[in-house]
C-alpha positions in Angstrom: 0.0 0.0 0.0 1.5 3.2 -1.1 -1.2 5.7 -0.2 -0.4 7.3 3.2 -3.6 8.4 4.9 -2.1 9.2 8.2 -3.9 8.5 11.4 -6.4 11.4 11.1 -8.7 12.5 8.3 -11.8 14.6 7.8 -15.2 13.6 6.5 -17.0 16.3 4.4 -19.8 16.0 2.0 -18.4 16.2 -1.6 -20.6 19.2 -2.4 -19.1 21.3 0.5 -15.5 20.1 0.1 -14.1 23.2 -1.6 -10.4 23.4 -2.6 -10.1 26.4 -0.3 -11.3 24.3 2.7 -9.0 21.5 1.6 -6.0 23.7 1.9 -6.8 24.7 5.4 -7.5 21.1 6.4 -4.1 20.2 5.1 -2.5 23.0 7.0 -4.2 21.7 10.2 -2.3 18.5 9.9 -4.9 16.1 8.5 -3.6 13.3 6.2 -6.8 12.8 4.3 -10.1 14.3 3.2 -13.0 11.8 2.8 -15.7 13.0 0.3 -18.9 11.5 1.6 -22.2 11.3 -0.3 -22.1 9.8 -3.7 -19.8 11.9 -6.0 -20.3 11.5 -9.7 -18.3 8.9 -11.6 -16.2 11.6 -13.3 -14.6 12.3 -9.9 -13.9 15.9 -10.9 -14.4 17.1 -7.3 -11.5 14.7 -6.3 -9.3 16.2 -8.9 -10.1 19.8 -7.9 -9.1 19.1 -4.2 -5.9 17.4 -5.2 -5.0 20.2 -7.5 -5.3 22.7 -4.7 -3.2 20.8 -2.1 0.2 19.3 -1.9 0.1 16.2 0.4 -3.5 15.7 1.3 -5.0 12.3 0.2 -8.5 12.3 -1.0 -10.8 9.3 -0.5 -14.4 8.7 -1.5 -17.0 7.3 1.0 -18.7 6.3 -1.2 -18.7 6.0 -4.9 -22.1 4.2 -5.3 -21.6 0.9 -7.2 -25.3 1.0 -8.2 -25.2 4.4 -10.0 -21.6 5.1 -11.0 -20.6 3.0 -14.0 -17.3 1.1 -13.3 -15.9 1.9 -16.8 -16.2 5.7 -16.2 -14.9 5.4 -12.6 -11.9 3.5 -13.8 -11.1 6.0 -16.5 -11.4 8.8 -13.7 -9.0 6.8 -11.5 -6.4 6.5 -14.2 -6.7 10.2 -15.0 -6.2 11.2 -11.3 -3.4 8.7 -10.7 -1.4 10.1 -13.6 -1.7 13.6 -12.3 -1.5 12.9 -8.5 0.0 9.5 -8.0 -0.6 7.8 -4.6 -3.0 10.5 -3.4 -6.4 9.1 -4.2 -8.2 6.1 -2.6 -11.4 4.9 -4.3 -13.9 4.0 -1.6 -16.8 2.0 -3.0 -20.1 1.0 -1.5 -23.7 -0.1 -2.1 -25.7 3.1 -1.7 -29.1 3.9 -3.0 -30.0 1.7 -6.0 -30.6 3.1 -9.5 -34.1 2.5 -10.7 -32.8 0.2 -13.5 -30.2 -1.6 -11.5 -32.2 -4.8 -11.3 -31.9 -7.2 -8.4 -28.5 -8.3 -7.3 -27.3 -9.0 -3.7 -24.8 -6.2 -2.6 -22.1 -8.8 -2.1 -22.4 -10.0 -5.6 -22.6 -6.5 -6.9 -19.3 -5.6 -5.1 -17.6 -8.6 -6.7 -18.8 -7.7 -10.2 -17.7 -4.1 -9.7 -14.3 -5.1 -8.5 -13.9 -7.4 -11.4 -14.7 -4.6 -13.8 -12.1 -2.2 -12.1 -9.5 -4.9 -12.2 -10.1 -5.6 -15.8 -9.7 -1.9 -16.5 -6.4 -1.9 -14.7 -7.3 -0.1 -11.5 -4.8 -1.4 -8.9 -6.5 -3.2 -5.9 -4.4 -1.2 -3.4 -6.0 2.0 -4.6 -9.5 0.8 -3.8 -11.4 0.2 -0.4 -14.8 -1.0 0.4 -17.4 0.5 2.7 -18.8 -2.6 4.2 -19.7 -4.0 7.6 -20.7 -7.7 7.5 -18.1 -10.4 8.1 -18.4 -11.9 4.6 -18.1 -8.5 2.9 -15.1 -7.6 5.2 -13.2 -10.7 4.1 -13.9 -9.8 0.4 -12.5 -6.3 1.1 -9.3 -7.8 2.7 -8.8 -10.2 -0.2 -9.6 -7.8 -3.1 -8.8 -4.3 -1.9 -6.6 -2.1 0.4 -9.1 -2.4 3.2 -12.4 -1.4 4.7 -14.1 1.9 5.7 -17.0 2.3 8.1 -19.0 5.1 9.8 -21.3 5.0 12.8 -19.3 2.5 14.6 -17.6 2.2 18.0 -14.0 1.2 18.8 -15.2 -2.4 19.3 -16.0 -2.4 15.6 -12.3 -1.7 14.8 -11.2 -4.6 17.0 -13.7 -7.1 15.5 -12.9 -5.9 11.9 -9.1 -6.3 12.6 -9.7 -9.9 13.7 -11.6 -10.6 10.4 -9.3 -8.8 7.9 -6.0 -9.5 9.4 -3.0 -7.2 10.0 -2.3 -6.2 6.3 -5.7 -4.6 5.4 -6.4 -1.0 6.2 -9.1 -0.4 8.7 -10.6 3.1 8.4 -13.5 4.5 10.5 -15.4 7.7 10.8 -16.4 9.5 13.9 -18.9 12.3 14.5 -17.9 14.9 17.2 -19.6 17.9 18.8 -17.3 20.3 20.7 -19.8 21.2 23.4 -19.7 20.5 27.1 -23.5 20.7 27.4 -24.5 17.1 27.0 -28.1 17.6 26.2 -27.4 20.3 23.5 -24.6 18.1 22.0 -26.9 15.0 21.9 -29.5 17.1 20.1 -27.0 18.1 17.5 -25.7 14.6 17.2 -29.0 12.9 17.1 -30.1 15.1 14.2 -27.0 13.9 12.2 -26.8 10.2 13.0 -30.2 8.9 14.2 -31.8 8.4 10.8 -29.0 6.3 9.2 -28.3 4.4 12.4 -31.9 3.4 12.8 -33.1 3.0 9.2 -30.2 1.6 7.2 -30.4 -2.1 7.8 -26.7 -2.8 7.4 -25.8 0.0 10.0 -28.6 -1.1 12.4 -27.5 -4.7 12.1 -23.9 -3.8 12.8 -24.9 -1.8 15.9 -26.8 -4.8 17.2 -23.6 -6.9 16.7 -21.9 -4.3 18.8 -24.3 -4.9 21.7 -27.0 -2.2 21.3 -30.5 -3.3 22.1 -33.9 -2.8 20.5 -34.4 0.0 23.0 -31.3 1.8 21.9 -32.4 1.5 18.2 -35.9 2.7 18.6 -37.5 6.3 18.4 -34.6 8.7 17.8 -32.0 6.4 19.5 -31.2 6.2 23.1 -28.7 8.6 24.8 -26.3 5.6 25.2 -26.4 5.1 21.4 -25.9 8.8 20.5 -23.1 9.1 23.1 -21.3 6.2 21.4 -21.8 7.4 17.9 -21.1 11.2 18.6 -18.3 12.2 20.9 -18.9 15.3 22.7 -17.5 17.4 25.6 -14.1 19.0 26.1 -11.7 18.6 23.1 -9.3 16.5 25.2 -12.0 14.0 25.9 -13.0 14.0 22.2 -9.3 13.4 21.2 -9.1 10.5 23.7 -12.2 9.0 22.0 -10.7 9.2 18.6 -7.4 7.6 19.8 -9.5 4.7 21.3 -10.5 3.7 17.7 -6.7 3.6 16.8 -5.8 1.6 20.0 -8.6 -0.8 19.2 -7.1 -1.6 15.7 -8.0 1.2 13.3 -5.3 2.6 11.1 -7.2 5.8 10.4 -10.0 7.8 11.9 -12.0 10.3 9.8 -13.6 13.2 11.8 -16.9 14.8 11.1 -17.3 18.0 13.2 -20.9 18.9 13.8 -21.8 22.5 14.6 -21.3 26.0 13.4 -17.5 26.3 13.4 -16.4 23.2 11.5 -12.8 24.4 10.5 -12.2 25.7 14.1 -13.3 22.4 15.5 -11.2 20.5 13.2 -8.1 22.5 14.1 -8.8 22.0 17.8 -9.3 18.3 17.4 -6.1 17.9 15.4 -4.0 19.7 17.9 -5.5 17.7 20.9 -4.9 14.3 19.1 -1.3 15.4 18.2 -0.7 16.0 21.9 -1.9 12.6 22.8 0.1 10.8 20.2 3.4 12.4 21.1 
């Protein structure tokens, strides 16, 4: 694996990840920017961010295998790699289906998509899968650089590492709110994570595997669930929570700062984590 993500990255929706913001994120010491959502297959937004920065790695979370044709994505990967070698990681996943996608199990669709990319010459170590189940995790370890996941606890990194082995990358995302008022922070966090955590079957099933109960996963999610999925409080406590993922087996943690001052929060978090990792 030649793509160096570093231990800390940033998760931003691809529509808000401007080149100017990417420059500031690179200055703050982050190793990677993850473009969440479902960026188009041409990956122009990836190229724009890479053009504006010097070292920052860009990753996608996710390119949707149902809606982004593998042939176009492969062409985009080759274009980007020629211009910015070792600075782009293609994160794939099964997002919302296209109306004409037909019926295929997500696992089989991932296999078919990876086959198409391989046939088009996209190196396996420049691809990762956003998957959660044990069978799909083993596929990612066998066919790609590793796995990415969001809305997980540190225990997920530990379980994932046991499945994928020592060589595969394990990359997780963590939401944070820099606010010491717990109720206010939970309100902000719940608005961001409750819907996918409770309504996306793969995520809800993974949370059940992590030990969350039916009660945790009903209504708008229990405080216990929200506290696990959204770190909040003093920046030092948040930094400790991020490092917990690394200590549990993750190679890389992508941070989503919720609230009004995203860039200020990212700078504070990066500084606090750097202090802990010295």
